N, C-alpha and C positions, 0 to 999 in steps of 0.2 A: 505494499501499499503506499504509494508515494502522495502526501498531503501537497495540494496547490500552494505555489510561490506567493509569498506576502511581503508588502513592503514595511511593516512594523518590527517589532522586537516583543516577544513573548517572556516573561519572567515570572516563575512560581518560586514561592517559599514553602518549605516543608519541615516537618519535624514533629516531635511528641507533643502532647497538650502542655501547655505552660513553658515551653522552651524559650520563649520571646520572641518567637517569629514575628507575631501581629505587630509589636512596637518595632521591628527594624522594619516591617513592610511599610509604616508610615514614614519613619525615617528617610528610607531610600527616595518614596514617592516626592517629600518635600526637598530633599537634596537634587533630586533630578529636575525638577521643576524651578529650583533657583537658578539653575543653570541653563534656562532656557529649553530643554529639550521637552518633546511633545508627550509627556507622561499622563496616563489618563485613559479614558476609553469614551466612546461616543456621549456628547454632551457632559461630561465629568470631567473637565481637565484637574489634572493632579491627584485624581481619586484612584482608588484600587479596589478589586473584587475579592470576594470571599467565597469559599466552597464549604457546605452546599450553600447558593444562594446567588445574588446578583441578577435574578428576572423575578417575576411574580411567580411561576411555577418553581423556580428553585429555593424562595424564601419558604413557601408552603412547605417543600419536601425537606427544607431544613428544619421547621418546626415539628415535623412529624418524626422526622430522625434522631432529633436531639432534645425535643422540649415536651415529650410525651412519654407519661411512665407506663409503659406496655413494652410486651417482650416483642423482638423482631428478629426472625430467621436472619441467620448469615447471608443466605444467598439474597433474601428479598432486601435486606441491607445494603449489598453490593449492587444491586440492580436500580434500588433508588438513587443511590451515590452516582451512579453512571447516568441516570435519568436526567439530575440535576446538571450534571455536568454537559450533557450533550445541548441541553436548552441554553445554558450560558455561551457555549461554544458559538451555536447557530444564532444567536441573537445579539450577543455582544462581544466575543473574543475576536472571531472572524472579521466581522465587519470594521473594528477598531484596526485591527493590524492591516486591513485592506486599506485603512485611511492613514497608515503611516504611523499609527500610535505607539509608545511603548506600554504596553499592558504588564499589570503586576498583579497577581493574583496569591492570595493567602489559601494556600493548599491547591492542588490539582490531582493528576492522576497518580503520582507516587503516594499519595495518601492511601488512596485504595489499595495499592500494591501490599504497603507496609500494615494496614490495619486490616482489611479484608483479607487480602492474599496470603499474607504470612501470620499476624496475629490470630486470625477466625479460622486459619488453616485451609482457607478454599483453594490456595496453589496461586503463587505470584502469576505464571504463564497464563492460566486460566482468566484471572481477573484481566492482566493486562490486556488479553484480546478481547475482551467483553468491551473495555473501556477505549480499545483504539478503533473498534467497530461503531461504539457509540458518538465517537468525536470525529469521524472521518480521518483518523491518523494524526490528529495534530497532536505536537507536543512542544513543549516551551524550549526557546533556544537556550535557555540558562535557568537552572534550578538550583536553588541556593539550599542548603541543608544547614539549620542550626541544631548542632548537636548539644545535647546537655542529658545528664544522667537522670534517669527517673526519680532516683532518689533525691537528687537536688531539685528536680520538677516538682515533686509533690510537697515542698516546704514553701513553695512560692505562692501568694495569694491568687485565686482564679475569679471568677465571677461571683456574684453574689449566691447563685444558685448552679452547683455544678450541673452539666448537661448529663445526657444518658452516657454519655462513652466514658466521662470523667469519672462517673458514680461508680464504674466498674474498677476501678483502683490500680494499685501501684503494678501489679502482675500483668494487665493488659498491657501498660505502659512499657514494661520491660520487653514483652513481644514485639511492640511496635518498633522499640529500638532497634531490636535486633534484626528485624523486617528491613529497617533502614540502612543498617550495615549490611547486609547481603545486597541491596540494590547497588550501593557504593561499591562495592568490591566487584560486582559483576560490569558496571558501566561508569567507572569512575570519573571519565572524560566529560559526563554529562551534568556531574556536580561541581558545585562550589561549597566546599564544608566548613562552617565557620564554628568556633568555641562559643557556645551560648554561655558559657560560666564567666567568660569576660566581662569588663564593664561595657555597658551599653553603648557609649559613644565609640568604643575601641571597635566592638563588633561591625557597627556601622561605617566606620571607616575604612574597614577591611572589604566588607560588602560592596560599599560604593566604588572602590579602588577595581575590584573586579568587575563590576558592572560597566564602567566605564571603559576598560580594557576592551571587554567584550563588543560593547557598541561601538569602538573604533575599528575593530578588526573587521565587524560585519559592513562598516561603512566603506573600508579599503576594497573589500570584494565587491 
């Protein structure tokens, strides 16, 4: 499957819950915008996307997946995440990339590989195939993985009410971290891996440097 060529640049942030990636997403958007770069998406200059979410359908699925107190079968969970992702790609990401935007997304396909593929035991390859089919093969140009031990992440303050995934606790996060480690080991060239235990400004500086480097390489091509 060969995704169609596009004019923009797609960056995804990944990591276990409470690793600090959402903070780094906001920091990177602000830094790129301050340099006059076209970060954002259609109608929202300087904005970032989140998964699941970003569309009315995606937000409804987010509520179903994260904020309802009911059991969800693992394959049902994987399919719902893929459905939200398919809608986001079709409605927002592809049109924004075609318009030359730098699109930044808080989670993307690798989250499903780590959470459902590895941690839930569905199989990384099977979940990857599902999501490549759902998104028409769209992958990020750069994936930033914020690494942090699950034990340290568990000590960090989260939202007022933990979501359904967070309520499953430390053991799930350990399996998710293992999943990300497997992905990096198999495809190291796809990832920028940063130490989430460092100071926020230090992590932001490293990420910004790597992103600007990647954007310059892309422009040369």
